[in-house]
N, C-alpha and C positions, 0 to 999 in steps of 0.2 A: 371702387368704381374701375372696371377694366377700360382700357383705351378703346375706341370704337372709331373706325374709319377715320384713320390719320389725314390731317389737312395735306393739300397737294401745294408743297412748299418749293418756292425758288430758293436754291441753295447758296445764293450769292446776296450782297447788300443791295437793295433796291433804295434808289433815290427817291426823296419827295416827287419829284418831276415825273418818276416813272410812276408812283404811286397814284398822283392824278391824272395819268393817262390811263391805268387800269380802272380808275374809277369812271371816267369819262366813258370809255369803251363799255364798261357794265351799264351805266344809266342810258347811253344811246342805243344798246341793243334792241333791236326790232321784236325779236322773238321772245316771248314769255319764259318758258322753261331755261333757255340760254342765257336769258337776263338774269335769272336768279342766280344760276351757276356762275355767272362772269362776277357777279357781286360777291358771292360767297368766295371766290378765288381772291379777289381784292382783299377781303375782309381777313381770310386765313392767313394770307402772306403779310398784309399789315401787321396782325399780332403776332407773327411770328418774329418779328422785327423789334418788337415793344419786352424791354426787359421787365421783370419782376412778374409776368403772366405765363401760366403753364397750361398747357394745353390738357384737357381732360378727356372730353368726350364729343364726339359732331353727332346731332340728332338725338339727345339721350331722350329715351322715352319713359312714360310712367302710364299709370291706367287712365291718367286725365288726356294726355297727349304726348306731344314732342316739342323741344325747344330746340334751335339750332345747335348752339355751343355751350358747354360748359367749359368754364376756366378757374383755375385756383390762383388766386394773388399771393405774392410772397414779399407784400411790402407794408410798410411801416410809415408813420409820419404824418398820417391823415386818419380823422375818425371813421372815413369811409373803409379803409384797406384793414384797419384794425377791428371794425364789427363785421364786416362780411367778407369772409374769406373764398366764398365762392360766387362767380358770376354766371348768371345764366343770361346768354345773349340770343335776342332775335334780330334776324336780319331781313328787311322787305325792300325789294327793289321796286318800289311802285310809283305810279304817276298819281293814283287817287291817295286822298288823305288817310290817315289811321283813324279809324271810328272808335268810339266807346266800346262798340261791341268787340271788335280784333282787341282792344287793350284789355276788356274783361276776360277774354278767352286767356291772355298772356298772365293776367292775374291770378286766373284758377290755376294754370301751370305752376306758377311761384309758389302758390299756397299749397300746392302738393309736395314741393320740394322745400318747403320752410324750415324743417327740422335741421337742415343744413345751414342755417342762419345766412341764406342767399340775398345777392342783391341782383335785380333785374336790370338789363339793359336793353331796349327797343332801340334799333338803329333802323332808320330808314331813308331813302333817298327822297322821299316827300316830305311830308309835315302831319302833324297830330291836331285832330279836331279840338275844339276847346272842352267839349265833352270827354275825350280821352285825357285831356290833362286832370279834368276834375276825378275822372276814375283813379288816376295815378295818386293824386293828393288823398283820397279817400283811403285807398289801400295803405297808404303810409300812416295815416292817423288811426285807422280802425284795427289795422292787422302787422303794423309796424313792419310793413314791405317798403322797399327802398325800389323805386323804378327811376332809372335815369334816361330819360328820354334824349336822342342824338338825331337831329332832323337832316334834311339835304343840306340846308343852308350852314350847317355844322360840320359838315365834312373837310370842307379843306381846313378847316381850323383842327379837326382832327388829324389829319395827315402833318400839319404845319407844327402842333403842340406835342402829339404823341397823345395816346389813349389815358395814360395816367393824368397828366395835367387836366386834360379835357373833362374827365370823368372827377376830377375834384372841383373843377370850377363848376360844373352841372350841379354836383352834390352842395357845393355852398349857396347857389343860386337858389336850389329847391328848399334848403332850410332856412335860408334869410325870409323866403315866403312865407314862410310857417306852413 
């Protein structure tokens, strides 16, 4: 798959405090389109500083639609990384909750990509409705799709722990719930 639209990366090491400032700036941005672009800028730079993740594509399209990012992981030592080599990531800088309808749209996109044995990551500055969590659970049980939800309340932990650790913890929580 060819690389598409490389991320806009700051070429120096960014501190946790600077990441938190980028995140705060994105969340507080009042203009909708600019708000989304700032959140993507935060995320792209954050991922560029995470070891074991290789950027593949931004906004990969299929006949079903588009997902924000595709990354490949080069990690081992946790079942998540060994089972799912590809991560499709959706980023939403919204104030409103993520509904089951939005989650079901994401699930359809993942199903179209499933031959790649991918994991979905839905990252939002807001939160997921209870019905969205039910949709994620049903997709895991019926279609073997792993979707890892990262809510606004998790974002500082994401910065402090790193993507790898937070993803492992979230995966362990999901599996413990059944």
